[in-house]
Backbone as CSV, one residue per row, in Angstrom:
resi,resn,N_x,N_y,N_z,CA_x,CA_y,CA_z,C_x,C_y,C_z
1,MET,89.968,164.631,87.033,90.804,164.755,85.817,91.998,163.842,85.976
2,ALA,92.395,163.183,84.899,93.484,162.230,84.918,94.846,162.964,84.881
3,LYS,95.831,162.323,85.348,97.186,162.857,85.290,97.642,162.913,83.860
4,ILE,98.345,163.980,83.492,98.935,164.038,82.158,100.375,164.499,82.301
5,ALA,101.146,164.232,81.308,102.567,164.634,81.258,102.963,164.876,79.812
6,VAL,103.967,165.698,79.608,104.554,165.916,78.294,105.977,165.423,78.358
7,ILE,106.306,164.451,77.491,107.651,163.887,77.474,108.277,164.206,76.146
8,GLU,109.656,164.094,76.137,110.413,164.291,74.907,111.211,163.069,74.650
9,THR,111.148,162.547,73.450,111.956,161.431,72.980,112.130,161.494,71.482
10,GLY,113.303,161.232,71.038,113.580,161.252,69.577,113.429,162.601,68.945
11,GLY,113.595,163.688,69.752,113.438,165.022,69.188,112.021,165.506,69.053
12,LYS,111.064,164.709,69.558,109.654,165.102,69.484,109.057,165.139,70.851
13,GLN,107.949,165.827,71.005,107.242,165.901,72.278,105.904,165.251,72.199
14,TYR,105.519,164.537,73.268,104.284,163.759,73.276,103.498,164.047,74.543
15,LEU,102.185,164.243,74.400,101.285,164.390,75.578,100.789,163.015,75.922
16,VAL,101.032,162.566,77.139,100.683,161.191,77.530,99.825,161.160,78.790
17,THR,99.045,160.099,78.887,98.326,159.733,80.120,98.629,158.270,80.365
18,GLU,98.219,157.779,81.535,98.507,156.387,81.844,97.650,155.498,80.922
19,GLY,98.297,154.507,80.279,97.615,153.589,79.359,97.726,154.014,77.921
20,THR,98.311,155.189,77.626,98.464,155.615,76.261,99.461,154.742,75.513
21,VAL,99.165,154.400,74.274,100.086,153.647,73.428,100.611,154.639,72.368
22,LEU,101.934,154.810,72.312,102.608,155.777,71.403,103.479,155.046,70.426
23,THR,103.618,155.615,69.255,104.616,155.202,68.242,105.717,156.256,68.283
24,VAL,106.902,155.849,68.740,108.045,156.784,68.873,109.216,156.303,68.070
25,GLU,110.214,157.145,67.916,111.457,156.759,67.259,112.027,155.480,67.906
26,LYS,112.722,154.673,67.148,113.251,153.403,67.579,114.039,153.575,68.902
27,LEU,113.672,152.765,69.901,114.349,152.765,71.173,115.281,151.528,71.253
28,ASP,116.325,151.668,72.020,117.273,150.555,72.166,116.825,149.644,73.290
29,ALA,115.658,148.989,73.073,115.086,148.075,74.071,114.316,146.964,73.352
30,GLU,114.272,145.809,73.969,113.596,144.669,73.405,112.077,144.717,73.685
31,LYS,111.308,144.018,72.894,109.861,143.908,73.140,109.593,143.284,74.512
32,GLY,108.697,143.936,75.284,108.331,143.468,76.607,109.204,144.084,77.722
33,SER,110.238,144.834,77.374,111.081,145.376,78.408,110.548,146.742,78.875
34,LYS,110.985,147.147,80.046,110.550,148.418,80.626,111.520,149.526,80.222
35,VAL,111.012,150.728,79.947,111.834,151.883,79.665,111.338,153.037,80.516
36,ALA,112.183,154.009,80.717,111.832,155.196,81.515,112.196,156.447,80.707
37,PHE,111.255,157.370,80.593,111.523,158.654,79.928,111.826,159.661,80.982
38,GLU,113.066,160.175,81.012,113.460,161.101,82.057,113.344,162.572,81.638
39,LYS,113.139,162.837,80.321,112.921,164.198,79.865,111.443,164.511,79.937
40,VAL,110.993,164.867,81.110,109.578,165.186,81.393,109.466,166.707,81.397
41,LEU,108.718,167.298,80.495,108.633,168.747,80.368,107.531,169.342,81.182
42,LEU,106.431,168.568,81.415,105.296,169.075,82.160,104.564,167.933,82.861
43,VAL,104.092,168.204,84.066,103.303,167.226,84.795,102.070,167.921,85.362
44,ASP,100.864,167.384,85.158,99.647,167.951,85.674,98.796,166.854,86.295
45,ASP,98.435,167.031,87.596,97.621,166.016,88.250,96.189,166.462,88.514
46,GLY,95.773,167.558,87.870,94.409,168.081,88.035,94.332,169.231,89.013
47,ALA,95.197,169.212,90.018,95.189,170.274,91.037,96.414,171.161,90.911
48,LYS,97.522,170.526,90.494,98.778,171.268,90.481,99.494,170.977,89.156
49,THR,100.053,171.979,88.558,100.791,171.849,87.317,102.253,172.225,87.542
50,GLN,103.148,171.323,87.139,104.608,171.581,87.231,105.144,171.749,85.836
51,VAL,105.762,172.854,85.562,106.343,173.093,84.255,107.864,173.170,84.475
52,GLY,108.627,172.385,83.694,110.047,172.321,83.874,110.740,173.442,83.153
53,SER,111.998,173.648,83.539,112.812,174.669,82.827,114.218,174.089,82.633
54,PRO,114.516,173.289,81.697,113.619,172.736,80.656,112.863,171.487,81.095
55,THR,113.328,170.765,82.135,112.624,169.554,82.513,112.236,169.650,84.011
56,VAL,111.254,168.822,84.403,110.805,168.758,85.779,111.811,167.871,86.528
57,LYS,112.334,168.423,87.637,113.349,167.715,88.413,112.753,166.462,89.077
58,GLY,113.420,165.309,88.897,113.070,164.086,89.559,111.848,163.365,88.937
59,ALA,111.260,163.896,87.905,110.084,163.288,87.268,110.545,162.213,86.284
60,LYS,109.790,161.113,86.275,110.149,160.004,85.342,108.859,159.343,84.959
61,VAL,108.698,159.067,83.650,107.530,158.381,83.117,107.965,156.983,82.724
62,SER,107.257,155.984,83.268,107.597,154.586,82.988,106.732,154.049,81.867
63,ALA,107.316,153.193,81.043,106.614,152.614,79.902,107.126,151.214,79.645
64,GLU,106.357,150.502,78.830,106.721,149.135,78.420,106.704,149.093,76.896
65,VAL,107.743,148.473,76.304,107.817,148.381,74.847,106.880,147.249,74.413
66,VAL,105.887,147.628,73.560,104.869,146.711,73.089,105.309,146.021,71.789
67,ALA,105.908,146.824,70.859,106.303,146.254,69.578,107.355,147.118,68.938
68,ASP,108.106,146.530,68.049,109.070,147.231,67.166,108.649,146.988,65.710
69,GLY,108.990,147.930,64.887,108.604,147.744,63.472,109.208,148.801,62.567
70,ARG,108.687,148.807,61.310,109.141,149.795,60.334,107.882,150.393,59.692
71,ASP,107.944,151.695,59.474,106.806,152.443,58.919,106.637,152.127,57.440
72,LYS,105.619,152.700,56.838,105.425,152.556,55.383,106.557,153.217,54.647
73,LYS,106.817,152.759,53.436,107.881,153.314,52.617,107.463,154.674,52.076
74,ILE,108.405,155.638,52.138,108.187,156.931,51.498,109.213,157.019,50.375
75,THR,108.854,157.764,49.343,109.701,157.957,48.188,110.256,159.363,48.212
76,VAL,111.608,159.467,48.063,112.266,160.751,48.039,112.817,160.943,46.629
77,ILE,112.438,162.041,45.978,112.866,162.312,44.614,113.580,163.644,44.553
78,HIS,114.758,163.666,43.966,115.522,164.903,43.703,115.536,165.075,42.171
79,TYR,115.152,166.222,41.728,115.049,166.476,40.271,115.446,167.919,39.977
80,ARG,116.218,168.071,38.919,116.564,169.400,38.450,116.210,169.421,36.899
81,ALA,115.391,170.376,36.570,114.943,170.506,35.189,116.080,170.806,34.237
82,LYS,116.001,170.249,33.046,116.911,170.562,31.924,118.364,170.235,32.212
83,SER,118.637,169.325,33.143,120.021,169.016,33.410,120.257,167.497,33.518
84,ARG,119.307,166.680,33.211,119.363,165.244,33.287,119.711,164.752,34.673
85,TYR,119.228,165.448,35.690,119.490,165.082,37.081,118.209,164.552,37.685
86,PHE,118.187,163.256,38.056,117.039,162.659,38.653,117.505,161.537,39.595
87,LYS,117.124,161.615,40.861,117.471,160.579,41.822,116.192,160.185,42.566
88,LYS,115.996,158.896,42.725,114.813,158.389,43.418,115.304,157.409,44.460
89,ARG,114.890,157.657,45.697,115.269,156.782,46.824,114.023,156.492,47.669
90,GLY,114.064,155.357,48.337,112.996,154.995,49.242,113.562,154.936,50.670
91,HIS,112.640,155.081,51.647,113.066,155.084,53.068,111.930,154.517,53.901
92,ARG,112.288,153.611,54.853,111.335,153.098,55.841,111.937,153.396,57.217
93,GLN,111.198,154.184,57.986,111.690,154.600,59.327,111.381,153.495,60.371
94,HIS,112.329,153.155,61.221,112.149,152.235,62.313,111.382,152.932,63.441
95,PHE,110.533,152.176,64.158,109.803,152.767,65.267,109.646,151.739,66.391
96,SER,109.275,152.214,67.568,108.917,151.374,68.727,107.532,151.846,69.195
97,LYS,106.684,150.884,69.527,105.411,151.211,70.160,105.593,150.985,71.640
98,VAL,105.221,151.987,72.411,105.337,151.892,73.886,103.961,152.180,74.525
99,LYS,103.749,151.508,75.649,102.516,151.738,76.467,102.947,152.368,77.775
100,ILE,102.372,153.532,78.073,102.736,154.272,79.299,102.085,153.514,80.495
101,THR,102.927,153.174,81.485,102.447,152.420,82.645,102.336,153.256,83.898
102,ALA,103.163,154.277,84.081,103.148,155.077,85.297,103.637,156.486,85.048
103,LEU,102.937,157.428,85.687,103.297,158.862,85.581,103.803,159.301,86.949
104,PRO,104.612,160.400,86.953,105.135,160.843,88.271,104.072,161.425,89.160
């Protein structure tokens, strides 16, 4: 069984293995640079499982930034009936794609 880990970044949790490519909230790193996720919530190597409270001490997941970009546009509409209130806004979320290179 392959090693797995659960990491937290951008207020979300992700289950990762080595070689996984994730789309996460925008990271403050350039394309091709190395990043480390230090909020590791769980590590499992097939024989032993470590669960953090809240994080596993000394565990670090290494990754490489593959790409940066913006998601598809979503439309946000606020409307109140019978009051002539209508607002329409668009939003495109920034993201970073990362490839997991090493697990603890």
